[in-house]
BADRENZA-660946 format. One record per residue (C-alpha): x, z, y; residue in three letters; residue number from 1. Coordinates in Angstrom, 3 decimals, always signed. Layout:
+----------+----------+----------+---------+-----+
|     east |       up |    north | residuo | num |
+----------+----------+----------+---------+-----+
|        X |        Z |        Y |     ALA | NUM |
...
+----------+----------+----------+---------+-----+
REM end
This chain:
+----------+----------+----------+---------+-----+
|     east |       up |    north | residuo | num |
+----------+----------+----------+---------+-----+
|   +5.285 |  +49.421 |   +4.587 |     MET |   1 |
|   +8.862 |  +50.119 |   +3.384 |     VAL |   2 |
|  +12.039 |  +50.066 |   +5.296 |     LYS |   3 |
|  +14.700 |  +47.788 |   +3.714 |     ILE |   4 |
|  +18.402 |  +47.926 |   +4.592 |     LEU |   5 |
|  +20.837 |  +45.179 |   +3.473 |     TYR |   6 |
|  +24.570 |  +45.681 |   +3.450 |     PHE |   7 |
|  +27.656 |  +43.698 |   +3.164 |     ALA |   8 |
|  +27.203 |  +40.035 |   +2.073 |     GLY |   9 |
|  +23.375 |  +40.481 |   +1.763 |     LEU |  10 |
|  +23.275 |  +41.342 |   +5.488 |     ARG |  11 |
|  +25.435 |  +38.293 |   +6.305 |     GLU |  12 |
|  +23.543 |  +35.802 |   +4.206 |     GLN |  13 |
|  +20.170 |  +36.881 |   +5.474 |     THR |  14 |
|  +21.216 |  +37.649 |   +8.906 |     GLY |  15 |
|  +19.209 |  +40.810 |   +8.714 |     CYS |  16 |
|  +20.616 |  +44.435 |   +8.512 |     GLY |  17 |
|  +17.328 |  +46.247 |   +8.371 |     ALA |  18 |
|  +13.583 |  +45.396 |   +8.422 |     GLU |  19 |
|  +10.105 |  +46.858 |   +7.992 |     GLU |  20 |
|   +8.294 |  +45.093 |   +5.160 |     PHE |  21 |
|   +4.643 |  +45.328 |   +4.297 |     VAL |  22 |
|   +4.528 |  +46.054 |   +0.516 |     LEU |  23 |
|   +2.345 |  +43.690 |   -1.133 |     PRO |  24 |
|   -0.388 |  +45.305 |   -3.349 |     ALA |  25 |
|   +1.100 |  +44.085 |   -6.630 |     ASP |  26 |
|   +4.610 |  +45.236 |   -5.970 |     VAL |  27 |
|   +5.266 |  +48.486 |   -7.689 |     ARG |  28 |
|   +9.071 |  +48.542 |   -8.455 |     ASP |  29 |
|  +12.458 |  +47.212 |   -7.183 |     ILE |  30 |
|  +12.240 |  +44.084 |   -9.298 |     ALA |  31 |
|   +8.803 |  +43.216 |   -7.862 |     GLY |  32 |
|  +10.060 |  +43.978 |   -4.237 |     LEU |  33 |
|  +13.101 |  +41.650 |   -4.826 |     ARG |  34 |
|  +10.809 |  +38.886 |   -6.141 |     ALA |  35 |
|   +8.557 |  +39.272 |   -3.140 |     ALA |  36 |
|  +11.525 |  +38.966 |   -0.805 |     LEU |  37 |
|  +12.860 |  +35.983 |   -2.746 |     ARG |  38 |
|   +9.498 |  +34.365 |   -2.241 |     ALA |  39 |
|  +10.342 |  +33.852 |   +1.425 |     ARG |  40 |
|  +12.613 |  +31.030 |   +0.336 |     GLY |  41 |
|  +15.740 |  +29.927 |   +2.255 |     GLY |  42 |
|  +18.483 |  +32.454 |   +2.584 |     ALA |  43 |
|  +16.378 |  +35.099 |   +1.070 |     TRP |  44 |
|  +15.952 |  +33.168 |   -2.225 |     ALA |  45 |
|  +19.575 |  +32.698 |   -2.523 |     ASP |  46 |
|  +20.821 |  +36.213 |   -1.389 |     ALA |  47 |
|  +18.429 |  +37.967 |   -3.844 |     LEU |  48 |
|  +18.561 |  +35.451 |   -6.628 |     ALA |  49 |
|  +17.905 |  +36.919 |  -10.021 |     GLU |  50 |
|  +21.263 |  +35.701 |  -11.264 |     THR |  51 |
|  +23.018 |  +37.735 |   -8.565 |     LYS |  52 |
|  +24.166 |  +41.282 |   -9.347 |     ARG |  53 |
|  +23.307 |  +43.844 |   -6.828 |     MET |  54 |
|  +22.769 |  +47.473 |   -6.509 |     ARG |  55 |
|  +19.577 |  +49.287 |   -5.027 |     ALA |  56 |
|  +18.705 |  +52.762 |   -3.828 |     ALA |  57 |
|  +15.283 |  +54.205 |   -2.990 |     VAL |  58 |
|  +15.325 |  +57.013 |   -0.531 |     ASN |  59 |
|  +19.142 |  +57.248 |   -0.919 |     GLN |  60 |
|  +18.931 |  +57.742 |   -4.680 |     ASP |  61 |
|  +20.387 |  +54.972 |   -6.960 |     MET |  62 |
|  +17.697 |  +52.875 |   -8.484 |     ALA |  63 |
|  +17.331 |  +50.164 |  -11.301 |     ASP |  64 |
|  +14.795 |  +47.311 |  -11.452 |     ALA |  65 |
|  +12.087 |  +49.503 |  -12.837 |     ASN |  66 |
|  +12.365 |  +52.171 |  -10.057 |     THR |  67 |
|   +9.012 |  +52.666 |   -8.428 |     ALA |  68 |
|   +8.754 |  +51.713 |   -4.713 |     VAL |  69 |
|   +5.837 |  +53.107 |   -2.539 |     ARG |  70 |
|   +4.848 |  +52.800 |   +1.092 |     ASP |  71 |
|   +7.087 |  +54.878 |   +3.319 |     GLY |  72 |
|  +10.128 |  +54.434 |   +1.100 |     ASP |  73 |
|  +13.578 |  +53.383 |   +2.268 |     GLU |  74 |
|  +15.024 |  +50.773 |   -0.026 |     VAL |  75 |
|  +18.715 |  +49.627 |   +0.335 |     ALA |  76 |
|  +20.098 |  +46.530 |   -1.324 |     PHE |  77 |
|  +23.994 |  +46.071 |   -1.625 |     PHE |  78 |
|  +26.528 |  +44.107 |   -3.670 |     PRO |  79 |
|  +28.332 |  +45.927 |   -6.443 |     PRO |  80 |
|  +31.457 |  +47.601 |   -5.254 |     VAL |  81 |
|  +34.829 |  +48.526 |   -6.811 |     THR |  82 |
|  +36.976 |  +51.333 |   -6.174 |     GLY |  83 |
|  +40.587 |  +51.549 |   -5.909 |     GLY |  84 |
+----------+----------+----------+---------+-----+
REM end
């Protein structure tokens, strides 16, 4: 199981700020996790669409699509941000 945190627009679209998610056996990285979450359909499919840019972190370290995800990890998804 992984803890997933959703921030900003992702939280608003899904109506979920955090959840515990049972990691499917075939999910090994951020890209796979995102695909598994999209497979739920509805707001999840739209919020996590492949065409949407977003950032991710695993255990509070910035991650990319190939970053490994394991049981017990904390994964955060958030939209890209700009500074000013």
